C-alpha positions as CSV (number, residue, x, y, z in Angstrom):
1,V,17.5,16.0,-28.4
2,L,21.1,16.3,-26.1
3,G,19.6,20.4,-25.4
4,M,16.5,18.9,-24.2
5,V,18.0,15.9,-21.7
6,V,20.8,18.5,-20.5
7,R,18.3,21.6,-19.6
8,R,15.8,18.9,-17.7
9,E,18.9,17.4,-15.7
10,R,19.9,21.1,-14.9
11,E,16.4,22.2,-13.9
12,I,16.5,18.9,-11.8
13,R,19.7,19.9,-9.7
14,E,18.2,23.4,-9.4
15,F,15.6,22.4,-8.2
16,V,14.5,23.7,-4.4
17,K,11.6,21.4,-2.7
18,T,8.9,24.0,-1.0
19,P,6.7,22.3,1.5
20,F,3.3,23.3,1.7
21,Y,0.5,22.6,4.1
22,R,-2.9,21.5,3.2
23,V,-5.9,20.8,5.5
24,I,-8.1,18.0,5.0
25,G,-11.4,17.7,6.8
26,S,-12.9,14.4,7.3
27,F,-17.0,14.6,7.6
28,D,-19.1,11.5,8.4
29,V,-22.2,10.6,6.4
30,P,-25.2,10.1,8.6
31,D,-26.8,6.7,9.5
32,H,-23.9,5.2,7.5
33,E,-21.0,4.2,9.7
34,T,-18.1,3.6,7.2
35,A,-19.0,6.4,5.3
36,V,-16.8,9.3,5.2
37,I,-16.1,12.1,3.1
38,E,-12.7,13.7,2.8
39,A,-12.5,17.6,1.7
40,E,-10.0,19.5,1.4
41,W,-9.8,23.4,2.1
42,R,-9.7,26.1,-0.1
43,A,-8.9,29.8,0.3
44,V,-11.6,30.8,-2.4
45,E,-13.6,34.7,-1.4
46,G,-15.5,35.2,1.2
47,S,-12.4,33.1,3.4
48,R,-10.3,35.2,5.8
49,Y,-7.6,33.9,3.9
50,F,-8.1,34.8,0.3
51,G,-5.8,36.8,-1.2
52,T,-3.1,36.8,1.7
53,P,0.3,35.9,1.3
54,A,0.3,33.1,4.0
55,L,-0.7,30.9,1.3
56,Y,0.8,28.6,-1.0
57,K,-1.6,28.7,-3.8
58,E,-5.1,28.6,-3.0
59,N,-5.1,25.2,-0.8
60,G,-2.5,25.2,1.3
61,F,-0.2,27.5,3.4
62,K,3.6,28.0,3.3
63,E,4.3,27.6,6.9
64,R,2.6,25.2,9.4
65,E,1.7,27.5,12.1
66,K,-1.0,29.3,10.0
67,A,-3.0,25.5,8.9
68,E,-2.9,25.2,12.7
69,E,-4.3,28.8,13.4
70,L,-7.1,27.8,10.5
71,I,-8.3,24.8,12.5
72,R,-8.5,26.3,15.6
73,F,-10.3,29.2,14.3
74,L,-13.1,26.6,12.7
75,L,-13.4,25.0,15.7
76,E,-13.8,27.6,17.9
77,G,-17.0,28.2,19.8
78,V,-17.8,24.5,19.0
79,D,-20.1,22.9,21.5
80,Q,-18.5,20.3,23.3
81,K,-21.3,18.2,23.4
82,E,-22.5,18.3,19.4
83,G,-18.9,18.4,17.9
84,P,-17.8,20.4,15.0
85,V,-20.1,20.1,11.8
86,C,-20.0,21.2,8.4
87,R,-22.8,22.2,5.6
88,I,-23.2,21.0,2.2
89,E,-23.4,24.5,0.4
90,S,-24.0,22.8,-3.3
91,I,-23.9,19.0,-4.7
92,E,-23.3,19.4,-8.2
93,K,-24.3,15.5,-10.2
94,K,-22.8,15.1,-13.9
95,K,-21.8,12.4,-16.2
96,E,-18.7,12.3,-18.2
97,K,-17.5,10.4,-21.3
98,K,-14.3,9.4,-22.1
99,N,-14.4,8.3,-25.8
100,P,-11.4,5.8,-26.9
101,P,-8.5,7.3,-28.1
102,L,-7.2,7.5,-31.2
103,L,-4.7,5.2,-32.7
104,Y,-1.1,4.3,-32.8
105,N,1.4,6.0,-34.5
106,L,4.6,5.0,-34.1
107,A,5.7,7.6,-31.3
108,E,2.5,6.7,-29.3
109,L,3.4,2.7,-29.5
110,Q,7.2,3.4,-28.4
111,N,5.7,6.0,-25.7
112,D,3.2,2.5,-24.3
113,C,5.6,0.4,-24.7
114,S,8.5,1.8,-23.0
115,K,6.0,2.5,-19.7
116,R,4.5,-1.0,-20.2
117,F,7.0,-3.3,-21.2
118,K,10.3,-0.7,-20.2
119,I,11.8,-1.4,-23.9
120,S,13.6,1.0,-26.2
121,P,11.9,3.4,-28.8
122,D,14.8,1.7,-31.1
123,E,13.7,-2.2,-29.9
124,T,9.8,-0.8,-30.1
125,L,10.5,-0.1,-33.8
126,R,12.5,-3.7,-34.3
127,I,9.4,-5.5,-33.2
128,V,6.7,-3.8,-35.3
129,Q,9.0,-3.7,-38.1
130,E,9.3,-7.7,-37.5
131,L,5.0,-7.6,-37.0
132,Y,4.6,-5.9,-40.6
133,E,7.0,-8.1,-42.2
134,K,5.3,-11.1,-41.2
135,K,1.9,-9.0,-42.2
136,L,0.4,-9.0,-38.7
137,V,0.4,-4.9,-38.8
138,T,0.6,-2.4,-41.2
139,Y,3.4,-0.2,-41.8
140,P,5.1,1.1,-38.4
141,R,6.6,4.1,-39.4
142,T,4.2,6.4,-39.6
143,D,3.4,10.1,-38.0
144,A,-0.3,9.2,-38.4
145,R,-2.8,8.3,-36.0
146,V,-6.2,8.0,-38.0
147,L,-7.2,5.9,-41.1
148,S,-7.7,6.7,-44.9
149,T,-11.4,6.3,-46.3
150,A,-10.0,3.9,-48.3
151,V,-9.1,1.5,-45.4
152,A,-12.2,2.5,-43.6
153,K,-14.3,0.8,-46.0
154,E,-12.4,-2.3,-45.9
155,I,-12.2,-2.3,-42.3
156,S,-14.3,-5.5,-42.1
157,R,-11.6,-7.7,-43.4
158,N,-9.0,-6.6,-40.4
159,L,-12.1,-7.5,-38.2
160,N,-13.0,-11.2,-39.6
161,G,-9.2,-12.0,-39.9
162,L,-9.3,-11.5,-36.2
163,S,-12.0,-13.4,-35.1
164,K,-9.0,-16.3,-35.3
165,Y,-6.9,-14.4,-32.3
166,P,-8.4,-16.0,-29.1
167,M,-8.0,-13.0,-27.3
168,A,-9.9,-10.6,-30.0
169,A,-12.7,-13.5,-30.1
170,P,-15.3,-12.2,-27.2
171,Y,-14.9,-8.5,-28.1
172,L,-15.6,-9.1,-32.1
173,K,-19.1,-10.1,-30.5
174,D,-19.9,-6.9,-29.2
175,I,-18.8,-5.2,-32.3
176,Q,-20.9,-7.1,-34.2
177,A,-23.9,-6.6,-31.8
178,F,-23.1,-2.5,-32.0
179,G,-22.6,-2.6,-35.8
180,N,-21.0,1.1,-35.9
181,Y,-17.7,0.1,-37.6
182,K,-20.2,0.1,-40.6
183,E,-19.8,3.8,-39.8
184,L,-16.1,4.5,-39.0
185,A,-15.4,6.7,-42.1
186,K,-17.6,9.1,-40.2
187,T,-15.8,8.9,-37.1
188,R,-12.8,10.9,-35.7
189,Y,-11.0,7.6,-36.5
190,V,-10.9,8.4,-40.1
191,N,-9.7,11.5,-41.7
192,D,-7.9,11.7,-45.2
193,K,-6.5,15.2,-44.5
194,Q,-4.6,14.1,-41.4
195,I,-2.4,11.3,-43.5
196,T,0.7,12.2,-45.5
197,D,2.4,8.9,-46.4
198,H,1.2,6.4,-43.8
199,Y,-2.3,5.7,-41.7
200,A,-1.9,4.7,-38.2
201,I,-0.6,1.2,-37.1
202,I,-3.1,-1.3,-37.0
203,P,-3.7,-5.3,-36.9
204,T,-4.1,-6.5,-40.4
205,G,-6.3,-9.6,-39.4
206,Q,-3.4,-11.8,-41.6
207,G,-0.9,-13.7,-40.9
208,L,-1.7,-15.0,-37.6
209,N,0.5,-18.4,-37.7
210,A,3.5,-16.0,-37.4
211,L,2.6,-15.3,-33.9
212,S,3.9,-18.7,-32.4
213,S,7.3,-17.9,-33.7
214,V,7.8,-14.4,-32.1
215,A,9.0,-13.5,-29.0
216,P,6.8,-13.2,-25.9
217,T,7.5,-9.5,-25.6
218,A,6.6,-9.0,-29.3
219,H,3.3,-10.8,-28.4
220,R,2.7,-8.4,-25.4
221,V,3.2,-5.7,-28.0
222,Y,1.1,-7.0,-31.2
223,D,-1.6,-7.6,-28.1
224,L,-1.2,-3.7,-27.2
225,I,-2.0,-2.9,-31.2
226,V,-5.3,-5.1,-31.4
227,R,-6.6,-3.6,-27.8
228,R,-6.3,0.0,-29.3
229,F,-7.8,-1.4,-32.5
230,L,-10.5,-2.9,-31.3
231,S,-11.6,0.2,-28.6
232,I,-12.5,2.6,-31.4
233,F,-15.3,-0.3,-32.3
234,Y,-16.4,0.5,-28.7
235,P,-19.0,3.0,-27.1
236,P,-17.1,6.0,-24.7
237,A,-17.0,5.0,-21.3
238,V,-19.3,6.8,-18.7
239,Y,-18.5,8.0,-15.6
240,Q,-20.7,9.6,-12.7
241,K,-19.4,12.2,-11.3
242,V,-20.5,14.3,-8.1
243,A,-18.9,17.6,-6.4
244,I,-19.8,18.7,-3.0
245,V,-18.8,22.1,-1.7
246,S,-19.1,22.3,2.3
247,S,-18.7,25.0,4.6
248,I,-17.6,25.5,8.6
249,K,-18.1,28.9,9.3
250,E,-16.9,30.7,6.3
251,E,-14.6,28.7,5.2
252,R,-15.3,26.1,2.4
253,F,-14.2,22.3,2.2
254,F,-14.2,20.5,-2.0
255,S,-14.5,17.4,-2.8
256,N,-14.7,15.2,-5.9
257,F,-16.5,12.0,-6.3
258,K,-16.7,9.7,-9.4
259,V,-17.5,5.9,-10.4
260,L,-17.4,4.3,-13.8
261,A,-21.0,3.8,-14.6
262,E,-20.6,2.4,-18.0
263,E,-17.6,0.8,-19.1
264,G,-17.2,0.9,-22.7
265,Y,-13.6,0.8,-24.6
266,L,-12.6,0.4,-21.1
267,K,-13.7,-3.3,-21.4
268,V,-11.0,-4.2,-24.1
269,A,-8.4,-1.4,-23.2
270,G,-8.3,-2.1,-19.5
271,V,-9.7,-0.1,-16.7
272,P,-6.8,2.8,-15.5
273,K,-5.7,1.8,-12.0
274,G,-6.4,3.9,-9.5
275,R,-3.9,5.0,-7.0
276,N,-6.8,4.9,-3.9
277,T,-9.1,1.7,-3.3
278,S,-10.9,2.6,0.1
279,A,-14.4,4.2,0.6
280,K,-13.8,7.6,1.2
281,G,-14.0,10.6,-0.6
282,K,-11.0,12.4,-1.9
283,P,-10.4,16.0,-2.2
284,E,-10.7,17.3,-5.7
285,G,-7.1,18.5,-6.4
286,S,-3.9,18.5,-4.3
287,M,-2.7,22.2,-5.4
288,K,-4.5,22.0,-8.7
289,E,-2.8,20.6,-11.4
290,E,0.7,21.7,-11.3
291,E,1.1,20.9,-7.4
292,E,-1.0,17.4,-8.0
293,K,2.1,16.9,-10.2
294,E,4.4,18.2,-7.3
295,S,3.1,16.2,-4.6
296,G,3.0,12.8,-6.5
297,A,-0.7,12.7,-7.2
298,D,-1.8,11.3,-10.6
299,G,-3.3,13.9,-12.1
300,A,-5.2,17.1,-12.5
301,E,-8.1,15.2,-10.8
302,E,-7.7,13.6,-7.9
303,E,-11.1,11.8,-7.5
304,Q,-12.0,9.1,-5.5
305,G,-13.3,5.8,-7.4
306,L,-15.6,4.5,-4.9
307,D,-17.5,1.1,-4.8
308,T,-21.2,2.0,-6.2
309,A,-23.5,1.4,-2.9
310,L,-21.6,4.2,-1.8
311,F,-21.7,6.6,-3.9
312,E,-25.3,5.7,-4.5
313,V,-25.1,7.5,-0.1
314,I,-23.2,10.5,-1.8
315,K,-25.4,10.9,-4.7
316,S,-28.3,10.7,-1.9
317,L,-27.0,13.8,0.2
318,K,-28.7,17.2,0.0
319,K,-27.7,21.2,-0.4
320,G,-27.9,22.4,3.5
321,A,-27.5,18.6,5.1
322,V,-25.5,19.0,8.0
323,L,-22.5,16.3,8.6
324,P,-20.7,15.9,11.4
325,V,-16.9,16.5,11.8
326,R,-14.9,13.5,12.7
327,A,-11.5,15.8,12.4
328,L,-9.5,18.0,10.7
329,N,-5.8,17.7,9.6
330,I,-3.0,18.9,8.5
331,K,-1.3,17.3,5.5
332,E,2.1,18.0,4.7
333,G,3.7,18.2,0.9
334,E,6.7,19.6,-0.8
335,T,6.7,20.6,-4.5
336,S,8.6,18.0,-6.6
337,P,11.4,18.6,-9.1
338,P,10.3,18.0,-12.8
339,K,11.1,14.5,-14.4
340,R,13.7,12.5,-16.1
341,Y,12.5,11.9,-19.5
342,N,12.3,8.2,-20.1
343,S,13.0,6.4,-23.5
344,G,9.4,6.9,-24.8
345,S,8.0,10.2,-23.3
346,I,11.4,11.8,-25.3
347,I,10.0,10.4,-28.6
348,L,6.5,12.4,-28.1
349,A,8.7,15.4,-27.0
350,M,10.9,14.9,-30.7
351,E,7.4,14.3,-32.3
352,N,5.7,17.3,-30.3
353,A,9.0,19.8,-30.5
354,G,6.2,22.3,-31.4
355,Q,5.2,22.5,-28.0
356,L,8.7,24.2,-26.9
357,I,8.2,26.8,-29.5
358,E,6.8,30.1,-28.2
359,D,6.2,31.6,-32.2
360,E,3.0,30.5,-33.2
361,E,4.2,30.7,-37.0
362,L,7.3,29.0,-36.6
363,R,5.2,26.6,-33.9
364,A,2.4,25.9,-36.6
365,Q,5.6,24.9,-39.2
366,I,7.1,22.1,-37.1
367,K,3.3,20.9,-36.5
368,G,3.5,17.5,-37.8
369,S,7.2,16.7,-38.5
370,G,9.2,17.5,-35.1
371,I,12.5,16.8,-34.7
372,G,13.5,13.9,-37.0
373,T,10.5,11.7,-38.2
374,S,8.8,8.6,-37.1
375,A,11.2,6.4,-38.9
376,T,14.4,8.4,-37.5
377,R,13.5,9.5,-33.9
378,A,14.8,5.9,-32.4
379,E,18.1,6.3,-34.6
380,I,18.8,9.6,-33.2
381,L,18.5,8.5,-29.6
382,K,20.0,5.3,-29.9
383,K,23.2,7.3,-31.6
384,L,23.5,9.8,-28.7
385,I,23.7,6.9,-26.1
386,N,25.9,5.4,-28.4
387,I,28.4,8.0,-28.6
388,K,27.9,8.6,-24.8
389,Y,26.1,11.8,-25.1
390,L,23.5,10.7,-23.2
391,S,22.8,7.4,-20.6
392,L,19.8,5.3,-21.3
393,N,18.8,3.2,-17.2
394,K,17.7,0.0,-19.3
395,K,15.8,-0.9,-16.1
396,T,13.7,1.9,-16.0
397,Q,14.4,3.5,-19.6
398,V,15.3,6.5,-17.7
399,I,17.6,8.9,-20.0
400,T,20.5,11.3,-18.4
401,P,23.7,13.3,-19.8
402,T,26.7,11.7,-19.5
403,L,29.7,14.2,-18.5
404,Q,30.7,14.5,-22.0
405,G,27.3,15.3,-23.4
406,E,27.2,18.0,-20.4
407,M,30.1,19.7,-21.7
408,V,29.2,19.2,-25.8
409,Y,26.1,21.2,-24.2
410,D,28.0,23.7,-22.9
411,V,30.7,24.2,-25.9
412,V,27.2,24.7,-28.4
413,D,25.3,26.7,-26.0
414,H,28.6,29.2,-26.2
415,S,29.1,29.4,-29.3
416,I,26.0,28.1,-31.3
417,K,23.0,28.7,-29.1
418,S,20.6,27.9,-31.8
419,L,21.5,24.9,-32.7
420,L,20.1,23.3,-29.2
421,N,16.9,25.5,-30.0
422,P,14.0,23.6,-32.0
423,E,13.5,26.7,-33.7
424,L,16.0,26.5,-35.9
425,T,14.9,23.5,-37.2
426,A,11.3,25.2,-37.7
427,S,12.7,27.5,-39.4
428,W,14.4,26.1,-41.8
429,E,11.6,23.6,-42.7
430,K,9.2,27.1,-43.1
431,G,12.2,27.7,-45.8
432,L,12.2,24.5,-47.5
433,N,8.3,25.3,-47.4
434,Y,8.6,28.5,-49.2
435,V,10.7,26.9,-52.0
436,A,8.0,24.0,-52.6
437,E,5.6,27.3,-52.7
438,G,7.7,29.2,-55.2
439,T,7.8,32.2,-53.0
440,I,11.7,32.2,-52.9
441,T,14.2,29.8,-55.1
442,S,16.3,27.0,-54.1
443,E,19.0,29.1,-55.2
444,E,17.9,31.2,-52.3
445,Y,17.4,29.0,-49.8
446,M,21.2,27.3,-50.3
447,Q,22.9,31.0,-50.2
448,K,20.8,31.9,-46.7
449,L,22.1,28.1,-45.5
450,D,25.7,29.2,-46.4
451,H,25.9,32.6,-45.0
452,F,24.3,30.4,-41.8
453,V,27.4,27.4,-41.5
454,T,29.7,30.2,-42.9
455,V,29.2,33.1,-40.4
456,R,28.7,30.8,-37.5
457,T,31.7,28.6,-38.3
458,V,33.8,31.8,-38.6
459,G,32.4,33.2,-35.1
460,V,32.9,29.5,-33.3
461,K,37.0,29.9,-34.6
462,G,37.3,33.6,-33.0
463,L,36.1,32.4,-29.9
464,N,38.5,32.4,-26.9
465,N,36.5,30.8,-24.3
466,Q,38.3,28.3,-23.3
467,Y,38.9,29.6,-19.6
468,Q,34.2,30.4,-19.4
469,L,34.0,26.4,-20.6
470,R,36.4,25.4,-17.7
471,A,34.4,26.6,-15.1
472,C,31.4,25.1,-16.8
473,Y,33.2,22.0,-16.9
474,D,34.3,22.0,-13.3
475,H,30.7,22.7,-12.3
476,A,29.4,19.9,-14.1
477,A,32.0,17.5,-13.4
478,A,31.0,17.7,-9.9
479,F,27.7,15.6,-10.4
480,Y,29.7,12.9,-11.9
481,K,32.8,12.3,-9.1
482,R,33.4,8.6,-9.2
483,G,30.9,6.1,-6.9
484,R,28.1,8.3,-7.8
485,K,25.4,6.8,-9.7
């Protein structure tokens, strides 16, 4: 875990920002004064810039001059009275369903509480343990995000109990009307094979009187668990989407629009807050998914959420329609370094440590356990903070290494490098499985473990690398000068 945080910090330090320049077109919709479509130019096949070294990805240039050159080309020979126009090449309409998420396991809950309430995984575990002891929720130390068949059969008890919880009451009327809680066992939220010791964290529907004795934050955590639980009985949210490709000369511009058509489970879970609320169309992606993150956008699809009336206007457009070009602008962006871990995302990274492993077999082995268990991950993080290898900003929950933590990392990196990688955890875990299957004996396993420890220890004793480590220290120490935060 220390290795993951130090490596991320060093990636951020070494990151060099790359500027890029996108061309954004603003197109008027005839007979609708307020309706403006914003579209992003891309160098797709047929473009004069397709595959050229001037590009930064397919929808941006490395230099502003090239973006200016593109705009000049697009405006060349334009009738001054008529002004520039674009033509709609294609318009695609579709519906997209978004299912309610799986239930909370401890890691997911810790991640959400870190983001929403800025509390540490350790604090989340303490709160949910208290809720469990007051019989308000089920056992918290679980890796499962589904329920067992046995629990699904009795789920009406949990729902009936929640009818006395004021927040849940109106939603329970909906759930009663839907009636699908009777078929819960047939859904993706029930799977006996995905449960080892304990099923997902859900409200019991009992002990509601005890809520008056818990702190406000604990009440909010309980509320979060209840909402996630109730949402699985709701239908999917349905979005209507429109994708438009328009052209000026042989150059293509792309825009995506979406509107929430059916609220579905978002009625109880809450509609995600959009970044943009203006009544304009937005280009479909800023430098695609990777660059979305780099340029600070929210996700892979930067679709504009529109009010329904304007969406109907967009939907009414036809292929071949000609739209006046209001403006062609250059939008400058720059790549951003990777984000630091916060106390929630590090827990998820620990749970999914298999994603850091390239070897398929080892990745399959570590799946479902990762680094630590649901019971120990918060403690691992807490220990690293207590022994001052890592630092936790309590306001933001962002995690960074300390100078001491970086030194420990460098010492291990220059002596027993494998201790810093999840592959080691996976390979020993794999060996334990071989013992359980009878492929090897426990004596053989212990011999290998003894050999590993002995060889690495002898190797470390034979090292004479203090000068090398001194250079590592001097380099890292420059980032920890007094007065710097």
